[in-house]
Steps between C-alpha positions, in 0.01 A plus 500: 500500500645836395259747664364532853246725668619571856142566614419134423791366707439403863714675759761324713573638848872555562464655848217667691382789282725397207358326194629406157384373166776315313565407138796298378685357206794260490763742636325790673202578720298823520340585832236774529517587869251708699591608852243649737590825681773456764536125431834336430678205348731376778879485461595203281734366233461271201741377233306669219600830344215749546431819314201721554324831455256685724190574292285667768555635851820517704722218619767502768758240400816367660736303275821375657481765773439787256165671577309706243145626445380432146208648309327434168739430215798427723682172441702260717722200427569247776770238438425146614591431862482865616279562804215747448158617628233748399228705668219691332434864579167632623314400182472182296821431310525304175819348367603295198769247596692281257686190618756286320508210508133426564407475869325165507320586826335792320345275232140427596 
C-alpha cells in the first residue's frame, strides 16, 4: 500500500498523554505524535536513529544533556543510543518523528 490516511489509523499510547500513529516501510518508520499539554515522554534510549520536526505547539527536549525548546518547523536529529526526553508546553504539541531502522515495537 502506497498511501495512508492518518485519520483512519488507530492511536497507540506511548506514555500517559502521549499518542502516536505510525506508518512504515522496509527501512524507516514515520510516527505522528501528539502530546497533551504538560505531558512528557520519559528519559530513554533506543538503538534507532531518530529525526523529527515539531509541527504544532512547543516542545522542551533534552538530547544527551543538551536542553532546548523547539517550536513549529524546528528539526532535531538523535543518534542511536543517545539518552533523551521531551515535554510538551502548555498546549497540545504535534511532532513528526522518523526512525531508521524500523522500530518493530511501533508496528501495530
